[in-house]
C-alpha positions in Angstrom: 0.1 0.0 0.2 1.3 3.4 -1.0 0.9 6.8 0.6 0.0 8.4 -2.9 -3.3 6.5 -2.6 -4.4 8.8 0.3 -4.5 12.2 -1.4 -7.5 14.2 -2.1 -8.0 17.7 -3.5 -9.0 20.4 -1.0 -9.7 24.0 -1.9 -7.6 26.4 0.3 -10.7 28.1 1.5 -12.3 25.1 3.1 -9.4 25.1 5.6 -10.9 26.5 8.9 -9.0 29.3 10.2 -11.2 30.3 13.1 -13.4 28.1 15.6 -17.1 27.9 15.0 -19.3 30.7 16.8 -19.9 28.0 19.5 -18.5 24.7 20.0 -21.2 22.4 18.9 -22.2 24.9 16.0 -20.2 22.7 13.6 -21.7 20.3 10.9 -21.5 16.6 11.4 -21.1 14.1 8.5 -22.3 10.6 9.4 -20.8 7.5 7.6 -22.1 4.0 8.0 -19.0 1.9 7.8 -20.9 -1.1 6.7 -22.9 0.5 3.7 -20.9 3.6 3.1 -24.0 5.6 3.3 -23.3 9.3 4.0 -25.8 11.7 5.7 -25.5 15.0 7.3 -26.6 16.7 10.5 -25.4 19.3 13.0 -23.1 18.3 15.9 -25.5 19.6 18.5 -27.5 16.5 17.6 -24.8 14.1 17.9 -26.6 12.6 21.1 -29.3 11.1 18.6 -26.3 8.7 17.3 -26.1 7.1 20.8 -28.0 4.4 22.5 -28.5 3.6 26.0 -25.4 1.5 27.2 -22.9 2.9 24.8 -19.5 4.0 26.1 -18.0 7.2 24.9 -14.2 7.3 25.5 -12.8 10.7 25.8 -9.1 11.9 25.9 -8.6 14.4 28.8 -5.1 15.7 27.9 -4.4 19.4 28.2 -2.5 21.3 25.5 0.5 23.2 26.8 1.5 26.7 25.2 4.3 24.9 23.4 5.6 27.7 21.2 8.4 29.8 22.5 10.3 32.8 20.9 13.7 33.4 22.0 17.3 34.7 20.8 20.7 33.2 20.6 23.7 35.1 22.1 24.5 36.5 18.5 20.9 38.2 18.6 19.4 35.7 16.1 15.8 34.7 16.5 14.8 31.2 17.5 11.6 29.3 17.8 11.3 26.4 20.1 8.4 23.9 19.7 8.2 21.8 22.9 7.3 18.2 22.3 7.7 16.2 25.4 9.1 16.7 29.0 11.7 14.2 29.8 12.2 12.5 33.2 15.4 14.5 33.9 13.5 17.6 33.6 14.7 18.4 30.1 12.6 18.7 26.9 12.6 17.3 23.5 11.8 20.0 21.0 11.8 21.1 17.5 13.9 24.2 16.7 13.6 26.9 13.9 16.5 29.1 13.5 18.5 30.7 10.8 21.4 28.4 11.8 20.9 25.0 13.5 22.0 25.2 17.2 24.4 22.7 18.4 25.0 21.4 21.8 25.9 24.2 24.3 24.0 26.7 22.5 22.0 29.1 25.0 18.8 30.5 24.1 17.4 33.5 26.0 13.8 34.1 26.7 11.8 36.7 28.8 12.3 37.2 32.5 15.7 35.7 32.6 14.5 32.2 31.5 17.2 30.3 29.3 17.4 26.9 27.5 20.7 25.2 26.9 20.9 22.7 24.0 22.2 19.5 25.2 21.8 17.0 22.4 20.3 16.5 19.0 18.9 13.4 17.0 17.6 13.3 13.4 14.5 15.4 14.0 14.6 16.8 17.5 17.0 18.7 20.0 17.0 18.2 23.9 17.2 21.3 25.8 17.4 22.1 29.5 15.7 25.1 30.9 17.0 27.5 33.6 14.3 29.5 35.1 14.6 32.0 38.1 10.9 31.0 39.3 8.6 28.2 38.6 9.1 27.1 34.9 5.5 25.8 34.4 4.0 29.1 35.6 6.4 31.1 33.2 5.4 28.7 30.6 1.7 29.2 31.1 2.1 33.1 30.9 4.7 33.3 28.0 4.2 30.2 25.8 2.0 30.4 22.8 -0.7 27.9 21.9 0.6 25.6 19.2 -1.9 26.1 16.4 -1.1 23.9 13.5 0.7 25.5 10.6 -2.3 25.5 8.2 -4.0 28.0 10.5 -2.3 30.9 8.8 -2.3 33.4 11.7 -0.7 33.8 14.9 -2.6 32.5 18.0 -4.6 34.8 19.9 -5.8 34.9 23.7 -9.0 33.3 22.9 -7.2 30.2 21.4 -6.1 29.5 24.8 -9.7 28.4 25.7 -11.0 27.3 22.1 -8.1 25.2 21.3 -8.6 23.1 24.4 -11.4 20.6 25.2 -13.9 21.5 28.0 -12.7 18.3 30.0 -8.9 19.1 29.6 -7.1 18.1 32.6 -3.5 16.7 32.7 -1.1 19.0 30.9 1.2 17.4 28.3 -0.2 17.5 24.8 1.3 19.8 22.1 -1.7 19.5 19.7 -5.4 19.3 20.6 -7.5 16.1 20.4 -9.6 18.1 18.0 -12.7 15.7 17.8 -13.3 16.8 21.6 -13.3 20.5 20.8 -16.9 20.2 19.6 -18.1 18.8 22.9 -20.1 21.0 25.3 -21.3 20.6 28.9 -25.0 20.5 27.7 -24.0 17.6 25.2 -22.3 15.7 27.7 -25.0 16.2 30.2 -27.6 14.9 27.6 -25.6 11.9 26.7 -25.5 10.8 30.4 -29.2 11.5 30.7 -29.7 9.0 27.8 -27.8 6.3 29.6 -24.3 6.7 27.7 -21.2 6.0 29.8 -18.3 8.5 29.4 -15.0 7.3 30.3 -11.7 9.3 30.3 -8.1 8.2 29.3 -5.1 10.4 28.7 -3.0 10.5 25.5 -0.5 13.3 25.2 -0.5 14.3 21.7 3.0 14.6 20.4 5.1 14.0 17.2 3.4 10.6 16.6 0.1 12.3 15.8 1.2 15.1 13.5 4.8 14.2 12.1 4.3 13.8 8.3 4.9 10.6 6.5 8.2 10.8 4.5 8.1 7.4 2.8 5.9 6.0 -0.1 5.8 2.4 1.3 3.6 2.5 4.4 5.4 -0.5 6.1 8.4 1.8 6.3 7.0 4.5 8.4 7.8 4.5 12.2 5.7 6.4 14.5 7.0 8.3 17.5 5.9 7.3 20.8 3.2 9.1 22.8 2.5 8.6 26.6 -0.9 7.5 27.6 -2.7 6.4 30.7 -5.9 4.3 31.0 -7.7 4.2 34.2 -9.1 1.2 35.8 -12.6 2.2 35.5 -12.1 3.0 31.7 -10.4 -0.5 30.9 -13.3 -2.3 32.7 -16.0 -0.3 30.7 -14.4 -1.0 27.5 -14.0 -4.7 28.2 -17.4 -5.0 29.3 -18.8 -5.9 25.7 -20.8 -2.6 25.0 -20.3 -0.4 21.9 -17.3 1.6 22.4 -17.1 5.1 20.6 -13.8 6.8 20.6 -14.0 10.7 20.8 -11.1 11.4 18.3 -8.2 9.4 16.9 -6.2 9.9 19.9 -8.4 8.1 22.2 -8.7 5.2 19.6 -4.9 4.9 19.3 -4.5 4.5 23.1 -7.3 2.0 23.3 -6.0 -0.1 20.2 -2.3 0.0 21.3 -3.4 -1.5 24.8 -5.6 -4.1 23.1 -3.2 -4.9 20.4 -0.3 -5.2 23.1 -2.1 -7.1 25.9 -5.0 -8.9 24.0 -7.5 -6.6 25.6 -7.5 -2.9 27.0 -5.7 -2.9 30.4 -5.4 -0.1 33.0 -2.1 1.7 33.4 0.7 3.6 31.6 1.9 3.1 28.0 3.7 4.6 25.1 1.7 4.3 21.8 3.7 3.9 19.0 1.1 2.0 16.9 0.6 3.0 13.1 -2.8 2.1 12.0 -3.5 1.8 8.4 -5.9 0.0 6.2 -5.6 -3.8 6.9 -5.5 -3.3 10.5 -8.3 -5.1 12.4 -9.8 -3.0 15.2 -9.8 -4.7 18.6 -11.6 -2.2 21.0 -13.2 0.6 19.2 -16.6 0.1 17.1 -17.4 3.9 16.6 -15.4 6.9 15.9 -16.0 10.7 16.0 -13.2 12.6 14.3 -12.5 15.9 12.6 -11.4 15.9 8.8 -7.6 15.4 8.3 -4.7 16.3 6.0 -4.1 14.4 3.0 -1.4 11.6 3.3 -1.5 11.9 7.1 -1.3 9.3 9.7 -4.6 10.4 11.0 -6.3 10.0 7.6 -4.7 6.4 7.3 -6.2 5.4 10.9 -9.7 6.8 9.7 -9.2 4.9 6.3 -8.5 1.8 8.2 -11.7 2.1 10.3 -14.0 3.3 7.6 -12.5 1.7 4.6 -10.2 3.8 2.2 -12.8 3.9 -0.8 -15.9 4.8 1.4 -13.6 7.3 3.5 -12.5 9.2 0.3 -15.9 9.2 -1.3 -17.3 10.8 2.0 -14.3 13.3 1.9 -15.4 14.1 -1.6 -18.9 14.7 -0.5 -17.8 17.0 2.3 -15.6 19.1 0.0 -18.7 19.3 -2.6 -20.8 20.6 0.5 -18.3 23.0 1.6 -17.5 21.3 5.0 -14.8 23.0 7.0 -11.6 21.0 7.4 -9.0 20.4 9.8 -8.5 21.2 13.7 -11.1 24.3 13.8 -13.4 22.5 11.1 -16.4 20.2 11.2 -16.6 16.7 12.2 -17.6 13.2 11.2 -18.9 10.2 13.0 -18.2 6.7 11.8 -20.3 3.7 13.1 
């Protein structure tokens, strides 16, 4: 299977640059994975797609303000994109600068905070921060929200709230689990009233989710690891035999990595490096709510594996024809 098979044409104007006026004001495309039938509704009516006893699994990770602007001693501008905190207190990050910084380079930020480059691998750098005060508090104030590059504007103050789910808890993600951006307290309450169980897990979205595929032969692509935690109660509910709907590809990846590794979903921490593409047999997830994804991306391949490539790309074609809004701040689809 080749990467080129997962391309589609998307007019630039359909890439959402702003969130909808309210979280649940997006449109919702419904795709029947057995028949390929496509229908259309609004996200505020998504509760109608659930039945009593269903389980909705949500990702409660919190996006950190991962973009930092600093300068080298020479005065040259540097942008750090934090990827993952390391056990020793350092950070893996991406760095954009006119000249690639080597080990020992010191980058200065506001209020006396500095970062020293300690190592580099093929795609990331490791830096160690030195902060006069609490680094996390400084980061919360001075970091910028990591909007994806196809949103062609600088992040604004309101993005700190809208590029975050209402149930965001444990900080650690560098991109939002975007399917969850549509959820409101009212929808969650109505789901519970209808007898739908809602179970949390945490997967800290990192390079594994958004790093592009750079090989044509899909079997050669290697995913970066992303940390996840599945609570005891969530594992028990998933294994109880009910219909499991994952709110987003990140929730699906955590569940499927655990199920593939252990034969069933188990509680505890793990590092998901599972690459799901057509031919994969899903073990835990039987329904999926997701946004529309970039051509030739790992996310598009995961959804193609779940829905079937031809059916998914046909649904994407209809979404384009009907002028759906695409990507992080765009509309959503539900596949069941």
